MDTraj code that builds the backbone (N, CA, C; nanometers):
import mdtraj as md
import numpy as np

residues = "MET LYS ASN LYS GLN TYR PRO ASP LEU PHE PHE PHE CYS PHE VAL PHE SER PRO GLN ASP VAL SER ARG PHE THR ARG ARG ILE LEU LEU GLY ILE PHE ARG ILE ALA PRO PRO VAL ALA GLY PHE ARG LEU THR THR".split()
xyz = np.array([
    [0.0957, -0.1291, -0.0156],
    [-0.0071, -0.0239, -0.0115],
    [0.0916, 0.1250, 0.0059],
    [0.2000, 0.0835, 0.0630],
    [0.2682, 0.2499, 0.0802],
    [0.3178, 0.2618, -0.0524],
    [0.3686, 0.1672, -0.1393],
    [0.4133, 0.2022, -0.2698],
    [0.3149, 0.2749, -0.3834],
    [0.1902, 0.2519, -0.3461],
    [0.0936, 0.3578, -0.4259],
    [0.0648, 0.4656, -0.3731],
    [0.1203, 0.5009, -0.2551],
    [0.1019, 0.6338, -0.1640],
    [0.1984, 0.7465, -0.2287],
    [0.3393, 0.6856, -0.2445],
    [0.4286, 0.7255, -0.2811],
    [0.4096, 0.8449, -0.3774],
    [0.3794, 0.7890, -0.5006],
    [0.3636, 0.8304, -0.6414],
    [0.2747, 0.9479, -0.6273],
    [0.1744, 0.9417, -0.5453],
    [0.0525, 1.0263, -0.5433],
    [0.1067, 1.1240, -0.4526],
    [0.1552, 1.1140, -0.3460],
    [0.2234, 1.2261, -0.2377],
    [0.3123, 1.2767, -0.3348],
    [0.4090, 1.2339, -0.4009],
    [0.5053, 1.3100, -0.4834],
    [0.4410, 1.3863, -0.5803],
    [0.3546, 1.3666, -0.6481],
    [0.2581, 1.4519, -0.7562],
    [0.2052, 1.5539, -0.6743],
    [0.1403, 1.5136, -0.5710],
    [0.0610, 1.6282, -0.4829],
    [0.1858, 1.7495, -0.4752],
    [0.2823, 1.6878, -0.4129],
    [0.4154, 1.7871, -0.3772],
    [0.4242, 1.8810, -0.4814],
    [0.4637, 1.7903, -0.5691],
    [0.5371, 1.8891, -0.7146],
    [0.4005, 1.9643, -0.7901],
    [0.3085, 1.9562, -0.7851],
    [0.1869, 2.0457, -0.7976],
    [0.1696, 2.1471, -0.7249],
    [0.1822, 2.1295, -0.5867],
    [0.1600, 2.2525, -0.5076],
    [0.2887, 2.3446, -0.4563],
    [0.4065, 2.2445, -0.4559],
    [0.5114, 2.3229, -0.4055],
    [0.6141, 2.2385, -0.4826],
    [0.6636, 2.3104, -0.6032],
    [0.7928, 2.2552, -0.7120],
    [0.8955, 2.2870, -0.6000],
    [0.9286, 2.3877, -0.5504],
    [1.0301, 2.4302, -0.5019],
    [1.0955, 2.3105, -0.3498],
    [0.9626, 2.2971, -0.2892],
    [0.9993, 2.1720, -0.1801],
    [1.0336, 2.0599, -0.2322],
    [0.9810, 1.9834, -0.3510],
    [0.9856, 1.9144, -0.4173],
    [1.1656, 1.8789, -0.4632],
    [1.2072, 1.9903, -0.5151],
    [1.3493, 2.0083, -0.5591],
    [1.4410, 2.0067, -0.4605],
    [1.4129, 2.0397, -0.3531],
    [1.4629, 2.0076, -0.2356],
    [1.4649, 1.8925, -0.1792],
    [1.3781, 1.8179, -0.1998],
    [1.3364, 1.6721, -0.1698],
    [1.4434, 1.5927, -0.2511],
    [1.4293, 1.6114, -0.3922],
    [1.4815, 1.5445, -0.4720],
    [1.6484, 1.5795, -0.4914],
    [1.7058, 1.6970, -0.4189],
    [1.8368, 1.7177, -0.4072],
    [1.8845, 1.6567, -0.2731],
    [1.7768, 1.6402, -0.1839],
    [1.8717, 1.5498, -0.0656],
    [1.8672, 1.3891, -0.1156],
    [1.7623, 1.3428, -0.1732],
    [1.7429, 1.1902, -0.2203],
    [1.8943, 1.1904, -0.3414],
    [1.9195, 1.3068, -0.3880],
    [2.0763, 1.2822, -0.4940],
    [2.1929, 1.2836, -0.4218],
    [2.2033, 1.3750, -0.3017],
    [2.3059, 1.4014, -0.2126],
    [2.2984, 1.2679, -0.1612],
    [2.2199, 1.2208, -0.0862],
    [2.1959, 1.0423, -0.0171],
    [2.2619, 0.9633, -0.1105],
    [2.2114, 0.9761, -0.2426],
    [2.2561, 0.8545, -0.3399],
    [2.4185, 0.8499, -0.3606],
    [2.4497, 0.9984, -0.3734],
    [2.6315, 1.0034, -0.3900],
    [2.7165, 0.9622, -0.2891],
    [2.6229, 1.0103, -0.1944],
    [2.6916, 0.9461, -0.0387],
    [2.7068, 0.7944, -0.0264],
    [2.6119, 0.7108, -0.0613],
    [2.5920, 0.5966, -0.0355],
    [2.6608, 0.5186, -0.2057],
    [2.6032, 0.5735, -0.2773],
    [2.6581, 0.4821, -0.4191],
    [2.8253, 0.4378, -0.3819],
    [2.9427, 0.5473, -0.3746],
    [3.0832, 0.4812, -0.3385],
    [3.1003, 0.3623, -0.2904],
    [3.0598, 0.3602, -0.1883],
    [3.0995, 0.2360, -0.0584],
    [3.0356, 0.1089, -0.1601],
    [2.8940, 0.1403, -0.1942],
    [2.8231, 0.0306, -0.2666],
    [2.8913, -0.0287, -0.3756],
    [2.9411, 0.0580, -0.4710],
    [2.9941, 0.0283, -0.5853],
    [3.1395, -0.0528, -0.5557],
    [3.1924, 0.0404, -0.4427],
    [3.3228, -0.0281, -0.4234],
    [3.3251, -0.1898, -0.3961],
    [3.2059, -0.2008, -0.2919],
    [3.1704, -0.3401, -0.2336],
    [3.1484, -0.4232, -0.3307],
    [3.0490, -0.3787, -0.4655],
    [3.0011, -0.4660, -0.5594],
    [3.1567, -0.5008, -0.5992],
    [3.2485, -0.4356, -0.6383],
    [3.3788, -0.4775, -0.7102],
    [3.4545, -0.5426, -0.6728],
    [3.4705, -0.5136, -0.5282],
    [3.5786, -0.6529, -0.4473],
    [3.4795, -0.7554, -0.4887],
    [3.3568, -0.7884, -0.4251],
    [3.2925, -0.8745, -0.4831],
    [3.3072, -1.0030, -0.5902],
])
top = md.Topology()
chain = top.add_chain()
for i, resn in enumerate(residues, 1):
    res = top.add_residue(resn, chain, resSeq=i)
    for name in ("N", "CA", "C"):
        top.add_atom(name, md.element.get_by_symbol(name[0]), res)
traj = md.Trajectory(xyz[None], top)
């Protein structure tokens, strides 16, 4: 059920406050860039 709620919530936020969504996406991208290097290194070593 959560998976169905997230797109609607994201669309709702995008329609009513694009700036907040841009902040949210920036946080997600920063989190991905922080997490990606260790994960990539771990996959390369295994």
